[in-house]
Structure formats: structure tokens, C-alpha cells
C-alpha positions as CSV (number, residue, x, y, z in Angstrom):
1,X,19.5,-75.4,-2.4
2,X,21.3,-73.4,-5.3
3,X,24.3,-74.9,-7.1
4,X,26.3,-71.8,-5.6
5,X,25.5,-72.7,-2.2
6,X,28.7,-73.1,0.0
7,X,28.8,-76.0,2.5
8,X,30.9,-75.9,5.7
9,X,33.2,-78.5,6.4
10,X,35.2,-78.7,9.5
11,X,38.2,-80.7,9.3
12,X,39.6,-82.9,12.3
13,X,42.5,-81.3,14.3
14,X,44.7,-84.4,13.4
15,X,44.4,-83.3,9.5
16,X,45.8,-79.8,10.3
17,X,48.3,-81.5,12.7
18,X,49.6,-83.7,9.7
19,X,49.7,-81.2,7.4
20,X,51.5,-78.9,9.9
21,X,54.1,-81.8,10.3
22,X,54.4,-82.2,6.6
23,X,55.3,-78.3,6.4
24,X,57.6,-78.7,9.2
25,X,59.4,-81.6,7.8
26,X,59.7,-79.9,4.4
27,X,61.1,-76.9,6.1
28,X,63.8,-79.1,7.6
29,X,64.4,-80.7,4.0
30,X,64.7,-77.2,2.6
31,X,67.2,-76.3,5.2
32,X,69.4,-79.6,5.0
33,X,69.3,-79.4,1.1
34,X,70.4,-75.6,1.3
35,X,73.6,-77.4,3.1
36,X,74.7,-79.4,-0.1
37,X,75.6,-78.4,-3.1
38,X,73.6,-79.9,-6.0
39,X,75.3,-77.3,-8.7
40,X,72.8,-76.0,-11.0
41,X,70.1,-78.2,-9.5
42,X,69.8,-76.6,-6.2
43,X,67.1,-73.9,-7.7
44,X,65.1,-76.7,-8.7
45,X,65.0,-78.7,-5.9
46,X,64.3,-75.4,-3.7
47,X,61.6,-74.4,-6.0
48,X,59.9,-78.2,-6.0
49,X,59.9,-77.9,-2.2
50,X,58.5,-74.8,-2.1
51,X,55.7,-75.5,-4.6
52,X,54.8,-78.6,-2.6
53,X,54.8,-76.6,0.4
54,X,52.4,-73.9,-1.2
55,X,50.4,-76.4,-2.7
56,X,49.7,-77.9,0.9
57,X,48.9,-74.6,2.2
58,X,46.4,-73.8,-0.3
59,X,44.7,-77.1,-0.2
60,X,44.2,-77.5,3.2
61,X,44.2,-74.1,5.1
62,X,42.6,-72.2,2.3
63,X,40.4,-75.2,2.1
64,X,40.9,-75.4,-1.8
65,X,40.7,-79.1,-1.4
66,X,37.1,-79.4,-0.3
67,X,36.1,-76.5,-2.6
68,X,35.2,-76.6,-6.3
69,X,38.5,-78.9,-7.6
70,X,38.8,-76.0,-10.5
71,X,39.9,-73.4,-8.0
72,X,42.4,-76.0,-6.8
73,X,43.7,-76.9,-10.2
74,X,44.0,-73.3,-11.2
75,X,45.9,-72.3,-8.3
76,X,48.3,-75.3,-8.3
77,X,48.8,-75.1,-12.0
78,X,49.6,-71.2,-11.7
79,X,52.0,-72.1,-9.1
80,X,53.7,-74.9,-10.8
81,X,53.9,-72.5,-14.0
82,X,55.6,-69.9,-11.7
83,X,58.1,-72.3,-10.5
84,X,59.0,-73.6,-14.1
85,X,58.9,-69.9,-15.2
86,X,61.7,-69.0,-12.6
87,X,63.7,-72.2,-13.1
88,X,64.2,-71.3,-16.8
89,X,64.7,-67.6,-16.2
90,X,67.6,-68.6,-13.7
91,X,68.9,-71.3,-15.7
92,X,69.0,-69.1,-18.7
93,X,71.0,-66.3,-16.6
94,X,73.4,-69.0,-15.0
95,X,74.2,-70.8,-18.5
96,X,74.2,-67.5,-21.0
97,X,78.2,-67.9,-20.9
98,X,77.8,-71.3,-22.6
99,X,76.0,-69.8,-25.8
100,X,77.4,-66.3,-25.8
101,X,81.0,-65.9,-24.3
102,X,80.4,-62.1,-24.3
103,X,77.6,-62.4,-21.7
104,X,79.4,-64.5,-19.6
105,X,80.5,-61.6,-17.3
106,X,78.3,-59.4,-15.1
107,X,76.5,-56.8,-16.7
108,X,77.6,-54.2,-14.5
109,X,81.4,-54.5,-13.4
110,X,81.2,-51.9,-10.6
111,X,77.9,-53.3,-8.9
112,X,78.1,-53.7,-5.2
113,X,77.6,-57.4,-5.1
114,X,80.9,-58.1,-7.0
115,X,83.0,-55.6,-4.8
116,X,83.4,-58.1,-2.2
117,X,86.4,-60.2,-1.9
118,X,87.1,-63.3,-0.2
119,X,90.7,-63.6,1.1
120,X,92.3,-66.4,2.9
121,X,93.9,-65.0,6.4
122,X,95.5,-68.2,7.6
123,X,96.8,-71.4,6.5
124,X,94.0,-72.8,8.6
125,X,91.6,-72.2,5.9
126,X,89.8,-69.5,7.7
127,X,88.5,-67.2,5.2
128,X,87.4,-63.7,5.7
129,X,85.2,-61.6,3.4
130,X,86.6,-58.2,2.6
131,X,84.2,-55.3,1.3
132,X,86.4,-53.4,-0.9
133,X,84.4,-50.5,-0.7
134,X,85.0,-50.4,3.2
135,X,87.3,-51.4,5.7
136,X,84.5,-53.6,7.6
137,X,85.3,-57.3,7.6
138,X,83.0,-60.1,8.1
139,X,83.5,-63.9,8.2
140,X,82.6,-65.9,5.2
141,X,81.9,-69.4,4.5
């Protein structure tokens, strides 16, 4: 048998069910976390959960856990590096105004994303979102 020969491994169904359950639980955690405001840590928490979920999929459903460990280390390392890169980029864009006040505002003042206004329509606290480019109204948070 050569050194490059691949061996077949068949996992018990309970392993797949356990990993699937873990992914469902992590999805529920993601939804729960999305309902809470952790300030600037929202992105970090979301990226950590996403990295764990992607690692589980790669390790068990892509069988990297049972292959050469270098492949798993490279894949998980790349995934973590990507998560760190996205986190640092987002923190830079969110906190850029602390260093340079000129860069605090939006790059393009006329961008569509900034044309939406939230107005209070009653004293009950109900808010409506109004797009200034059109007369269409939609409920907001």
C-alpha cells in the first residue's frame, strides 16, 4: 500500500446527528445574539460563531478531521485568518472617526443607504421608515 493511498472511513450516524445538532444550536445562538446589542462586539461574536460552524462542517461533513491533519490545520487557519481580517477591517471602518474627525461621516452623502429616514409617527413609540427618494413607507424597528 502506498503512502498516498486513501482509506475510507464511515462515521456512525450519531456523529452526523451530533454535528447537525451542534450546527442547529449554533444557528439558534446566532439568532439569539442578533436580537441583543453588544455594541461594537456584535461583529466579533457573529464571526466567532460563523467560524466555529464552518470548522464543524469542514471537519466532519468534508471529512477533513479524518484526512491528513495538515489539511484541517490549513483550512481552519485560513478560516480564522479571514475572520480576523474581516473583524479588523470592520473595526477600522467603525472607529475611524476616533482618529480622524474628517473621516467620521459617510464617504458619499448622497448614497441610497443614507436617504432613509426614521420618523416617529405617534406617541406610542411606533416608528416608520420613510425613503426620501420615494413616497413608499415601511415599518422600522
